[in-house]
N, C-alpha and C positions, 0 to 999 in steps of 0.2 A: 600924320597923327590924327587929323580930323576924321579920316575914314575909320581909323581904329577906335575912336571914341564913339562914333555912331554905331559901329558894330557891337561894341560892348553894351551900349544902352539898349540896343535891340534885343540882345540875348537876355538882359535883365528883365525886360518886359515879358518875354516869352516864358522865362523861368517862373515869374510871378503868376502868369496865367496858368501854368502847369500846376503850381502849388495850390492855387484856388480850385482847379479842377479836381485834384486829388483830395482836397479837403472836403469837397462835396460828397465823395464816395466813402468817407470814414464811417464804419458801422456804428449805430447808436445803441444797440443791445449788447448785453454781456455774452461772452463766448460760452459754448457748451462743450462738455467732454464726458467720456465714459470712464467710470471707475469700476474695476473688477474686484469682487469679493470672493474669496474661497474659504469655505468652512469644512474642516475635516470631520469625517464620520468615524465611528468605531471601525477598526480594522478587523478583517475576518481571516481565519486560517482553516484551510481544508486539509485535514490530516490524511495520512495514508490509509486509515481505517475505512475511508469512503471507497477505496479501490480494491482492497483485498477481498477474497471470497469470505463468506460467513464462517467457513470451517477454519479460517486462520485468525488467531487472536494476537493481541499485543500484550506482553507481560513485562513486569519489572524483573531485572536481573539483580543479583545480590550487590553488585558494585554501583547500583543506581542508574545504570543504563537500561534501555529497553530492547526487547527481542521479540521476534515472531514466535508463535508456538502453534502446533497442531497435533492431533493424535491420529494414529493409524489403526485400522481394524486389526484384530488378532489374526495371526497367520498360524494355521494348524496343519500338521502332517499326521498321517495315520497309516500304518503299514501292518499287514498281517504277517504272521510267522511264515505262512505258506508262500507269500509273495517275495519275501526276502531270503528265505533259506530253501533252496531247491532240493537239497538232500533231505530236508524235513518233509517236504511235500511228498516225496516218494515213500516216506515211512509214517504217514498219518495214522494216528491211533496206536502206534507201537511205542514201546519203551526201548530207547537206544541211547548210546553215548551221544551227547549233544554235538552236532556238527558245528564246525566253524562257519561263520557267515559274516557278511558286511551289509548292514542296512543303510540305504541312502535314499533320502526323500527330500522334497522341497515344497514350499508353498509361497505364493506371490500375492502381494496386496498392492493396490494402487494408491497413489498419493491423492489428496483431496482434489475434487473437481476444480479445474482452472488453475491449478498450481503446476507449473512446468518444471521448475528446478527450485531447490531449497538448500541453502548453505548451513549445515548443522554445526553448532558450536557447543552443544552439550545435550545431556539427556541419558536415558537408560532403557534397556530392554529387559523385561522380566520374562522368563520362560519356565514352563513346567514340563518335566519328563514324566510320563505316565506309563509304567511298565505293566502291561496286561499279560505278559508271558508268565508261564508257571515256573520261572527260574530267573536268576539274576544274570542278565546278558553281559554285564561287565565283569562278573566274578562267578563263572559257571563251574569253576574247578580251581586247580592250582594256578592257572595262568590268568592274567588280568587283561581285560579289554580296554577300550577308550571310546569317548564320545566327543564329537566336535560340532560346534554350531558356528556358522558363518552367515552374516547378514550383509547383503550386497545391494547396490543400486547401480545398474550399468557395470562399469569396470571398477567402481569404487567399493571398497570394503568399509561398511558402516560400523560393524561390531563383530567381535569373534570371542569364542570361549572354547576351551577344551578341558577335559578332565579324564583321569585314568581310574581304573577300577581299584587301584591301590589306595585311592583317597576318597572314593565315593562308592557306596553300596546302593544297588537298585534291586531290592528284594521283590519277589513276586507281588503284584498288586500295589506297589508303592507309587506315590506321586511326589516327586522331588522338585522343589522350587529353587531357581537360581536367578541371579541378576547380573547383567554386564553393562558397563558404561559404553555409550556411543563414543567413537574415536575422535570426533570433531572437537575443536577448541577455538576460542576467539582468535588465537594466533595462527591456527591451522585448521580452517573449517573443512568439512567433508561435504561434497555436493551430492545431493539426491537429484538425479537427472532422469527419473522415470520410476517405474514400479519397484517396490522393495521385495527382495526375495530372501527367504530364510531357508538355508540348506542345512540339513541335519544328517550327520554321518556317524554310525555306530559300528565299531568292530567288536565282534564277540568271538573269542577263541573257542576251540573245542573244549568240552567239559564233561562233567559227570552225566550219568544216565538220567534221562527225563522222558516222560510220556509226551509224545508229540501231538499237539493240537494246533493244526494249521490256521485255525480261525482266530487265534489269540492276537491281540493288537498291541503295538507299541506306538505311542503318539507323543508329539511335541507341539506345544502351543506357546507362541511368543507374542508379546504385545509391547509396544514402545510407549513411554510416558515421559512427561516433562521435557519434550523435545524443544530445544532452544535453537532459534534460527536467526542468523544475522541479516540475511536478505533472501528475497524470493523473487522469482520471475513468474508473473501471473498473466493469464489472459484477462483482458478487460473488455468484455462485450459491452454494449451500450448499458451504462450503469448510472443510476440516479444517486448523486452524492448527497450527503446530509445537508439540508439547507443551512446557510450561514446567516445569523441575525446580528443586527447592530442598530444604533440610533445616531441621530445627528441633531444638534441644537441650532435651530434657525431663528430663535426668538430675538437675537441681537440685531437682526436686519429689519425689524418691524418699523419702529418710528423713523429711523433714518432713511428708509427706502420706500415707504408706502407710496404706491402710484408711480414710482420712478424706475422700476426695474423693466428693462427692455428685453431681457432674455437670460438664459442660463445654460448650464450643462452639468452633467455628471461625468467626472473624470476618474477612471479606474486605472490603477497601477497594479499589475499582476506579476508575481514571481512564481513561475510554474516549473517545478523540478521534475514533473512527471511527463512521460511521453504520451500524453493523452490530450485530446481537445474535444470541443463540442459546442452545443448551443446552450447558453445560460440566459437567465432572466433576472433583472434587477427590479424589485418591487418596492415602491415607497408609499407608505401610508402615514398621514398626519392625523393628530387627534381631532382636527376639525372635519374629518371625513374625506379630505382630498386624497386622491389615489392616482399614482403615476407608475406605469410599467414600461420598461425599456428592455429590449432583447439585444444581446451581443454575442459575438463568437469568441470562444476561448481558443487561442492559438495553441497548437501542439508544442509542448515544452520538452524539457529534458535536463539532465545534469548540466549545470553551468549556463543555462539559457538566460540571456539578459532580460530584465523586466520589460514587459510590454505595457503600453499606455493606450487606453481606449477612451474616446470622448463621445459622449451621448448627449446630443443637443436637447434642450428644454425650451418649449415655446414660452412666450410671455405669459400666457394664461397658466401654464403648468408651474412655472417657478413662482408666480405670484400667489398661487393657491397654497404654497408650502411655507412661505416666509411668515415669521411671527409665531411659529409653532416650536415648542420646546423639545418634545420627545417624538421626533419623526422617525418611524421605524423603517429600517432598510433590510430587505431579505434578498439574498442571492441564492438561486436554486437552478437546477437544470440537470442535464445528463451529459456524460462524457464517454468516449471510447478510444481505443488505441488503433490508429490506422496502419501501424507497422508491426502488428503481432504482439508477442509477449512483452510485458513491461517489467523491468527489474526495479524493485523498490526496497528501501530500508525502513526500519520502524520509526526513525526520527524525522523523516522527510515530511514536509507540509507545504501546501500552496498558500501564499500570502496575497491577500487582496485588500488594498486600501482605496478608500473612496473620498473624493472631494466634491462638495456641492458648490458650484460656481454661479454667481449672480452678477449681471452687468447693470450698473446703475447709471442713469443719465443725470449728470450733475451740472449746475450752472444754468445759464439762460435766464429769461425774464420770468 
């Protein structure tokens, strides 16, 4: 028992010495820690208008939605009587019973530059038949002829019209205007996948005697208007998109943080539905003259792409030059391109960019 008591006393002394030793090392100052503040700036939206060619516009549809629209140059065919009627060519200058013939001609126009495909949901084609023959080719005698217009793009039929001589007269020297609707609709769009071709076919039966002038012309001129398009595939060469502007209010950090900010950052959250990427610049200007510029890379996006987050560090001097300022201007600018060829876009798509200004405050201490 005596040995146990001595051992217990010895342990008590050692423990007391350890407590004293630890007590000597207890810090006498207050602890310090970092507090992170994040201030949201105005969000920016990059619309699809920044990517489509200047020839393509965005218009309102009657139901309140939006669509793309572009125009095409007029397509014109012109054929002489001698080119289309071989029997006429052999009787030039003579008066003979008009021979039967079939006129067939076509004209092709290209889509706007950098437009690869376009899905048509509405619009119309106006065309003019100009009869320079000295007779009515649809009604040259007791029999009636017919006229057919077909507009195609690749294998797709975009519009068509046909008319018979029993319902349309084409007297000598007449110019007749007609209009046909494009066959696409919102529920069943028609895809333009290349140049647009207008094919005109006229069957003229044998008829009464006429004086043959082989240089006389028959022409067709067609032009599309109010073309409504649900989506387009476009080439996106290196393109400068419209700069996006916003502001952030950093005045609330002034009194609470003066001299205590150790660093900061700009945090960008980007939702990019477009298959484009590139080099962008974020430019910050404060009313006091402070100016900070940071570059960053926009990752190639696409439909369903998850948001990306980019963190751009700010030095102590940079963040301290901005705090206390109310209307700090933020501008995002730069250029983008498509690394994988044509980009398919719809009128409502837009890239969303949100910005946070982060400041790290040193709090506590002596």
